[in-house]
C-alpha positions in Angstrom: 73.4 115.9 97.0 75.8 116.0 94.1 78.3 113.1 94.4 81.2 115.3 93.1 80.7 117.7 96.0 80.7 114.8 98.5 83.9 113.4 97.0 85.6 116.8 97.2 84.8 117.0 100.9 86.2 113.6 101.7 89.7 114.3 100.3 91.7 116.9 102.2 94.1 119.2 100.3 96.9 118.2 102.6 97.6 116.1 105.7 99.9 116.8 108.5 101.7 113.7 109.7 103.4 113.5 113.1 106.6 111.8 112.0 109.6 110.7 114.0 111.2 113.9 112.7 108.4 116.2 113.8 105.2 117.3 112.0 105.4 117.4 108.2 102.7 118.5 105.9 102.1 116.5 102.7 99.8 117.6 99.8 97.4 114.9 98.7 97.8 115.9 95.1 101.5 115.1 95.4 100.9 111.7 96.9 102.5 108.6 95.3 100.2 105.6 94.8 101.6 102.1 95.2 99.1 99.6 93.8 100.7 96.7 95.6 102.4 98.5 98.5 105.9 97.8 99.7 107.4 94.4 100.4 106.0 93.4 103.8 103.5 96.3 103.8 101.0 95.4 101.0 98.1 97.2 102.7 99.7 100.6 102.5 99.2 102.3 99.2 99.7 106.1 99.5 103.0 107.7 100.3 104.6 111.1 100.3 108.2 112.2 100.0 109.7 114.9 102.2 113.0 116.4 103.1 114.1 115.2 106.5 114.3 118.3 108.8 117.8 117.5 109.9 120.7 119.0 108.0 123.0 116.0 108.7 120.6 113.9 106.7 120.3 116.1 103.6 121.2 113.3 101.2 118.2 111.3 102.4 114.4 111.7 102.1 111.5 110.5 104.2 109.0 108.1 102.4 106.0 108.5 104.6 102.7 106.6 104.5 99.9 109.1 104.3 97.4 106.8 105.9 99.5 105.5 108.8 101.7 108.0 110.6 103.7 105.1 112.2 105.0 103.8 108.8 107.9 105.6 107.2 111.2 104.8 105.6 114.4 106.7 105.1 115.2 106.5 101.4 118.1 107.6 99.3 117.4 109.0 95.8 119.3 107.2 93.1 121.7 109.1 91.0 121.0 108.0 87.4 124.6 108.8 86.4 126.2 106.6 89.1 126.0 103.5 86.9 125.1 101.2 89.9 122.3 99.7 87.8 123.1 98.5 84.3 121.3 100.3 81.5 119.9 96.9 80.4 118.5 96.1 83.8 116.9 99.5 84.1 115.5 99.3 80.7 113.9 95.9 81.5 112.5 97.2 84.8 111.0 100.3 83.2 109.5 98.4 80.3 107.9 95.9 82.7 106.3 98.8 84.6 105.4 100.9 81.5 107.5 103.9 82.8 109.2 106.2 80.3 112.9 106.7 81.1 112.5 110.4 81.2 109.6 110.1 83.8 111.3 107.8 86.3 112.7 108.6 89.7 114.3 105.8 91.7 114.6 105.7 95.5 116.2 103.0 97.7 115.1 102.1 101.2 117.9 102.7 103.7 118.4 100.5 106.8 120.0 102.1 109.9 121.6 99.7 112.4 123.7 100.0 115.5 127.3 99.3 114.6 128.6 95.9 115.6 131.2 97.4 117.9 128.4 99.3 119.7 129.8 102.7 118.6 127.6 104.7 116.3 125.5 103.4 113.4 125.9 101.7 110.0 123.6 102.3 107.1 122.9 100.2 104.0 120.5 100.3 101.2 118.7 97.5 99.3 119.9 97.7 95.7 117.9 94.6 94.8 114.5 96.1 95.5 114.4 99.8 94.5 111.2 101.8 94.3 110.6 103.1 90.8 108.3 106.1 90.6 106.5 107.2 87.5 106.7 111.0 88.2 104.0 111.8 85.6 101.3 109.4 86.9 102.6 109.5 90.5 102.5 105.7 90.7 105.3 103.6 92.1 106.3 100.0 92.5 109.0 98.3 94.5 110.7 96.3 91.7 112.8 93.2 92.4 115.8 93.3 90.2 116.3 89.7 88.8 120.1 90.1 88.6 121.7 88.9 91.8 124.6 91.2 91.4 122.6 93.8 93.3 123.0 93.5 97.0 120.2 93.6 99.5 122.5 95.2 102.0 124.8 97.6 100.2 126.8 99.6 102.8 126.6 103.4 102.5 
């Protein structure tokens, strides 16, 4: 049997993942490969990004493992015009990962906690360890910013 035909049969065109927000379909050809995984999750390498099917969460996305339905993260896309990251720090990060500035997308993992007063929730994002995605190669790394001016718990 031709090995190319076997390889084609082993990789589905898409996968439907039963997420905490309901079933979401991800295309394998849109998957993002993380060679070293995320901090704390080094064994997970393929993720997809999807809109969260809840209009009150429009500003966030779901970063879903495509190999483990139980592993997902709420992420916030970074606005390149916000100036949160200095141009110099971004330039160093992109150079270290061989990503062209025009090809990068940055997302930040969001943490949701119960409010200390027990009423509602609080949300924060880790500015120190953003995920930098090379949108052309569909490869990403969680990059630790060496500058300690970036908080690991920046309130949203």
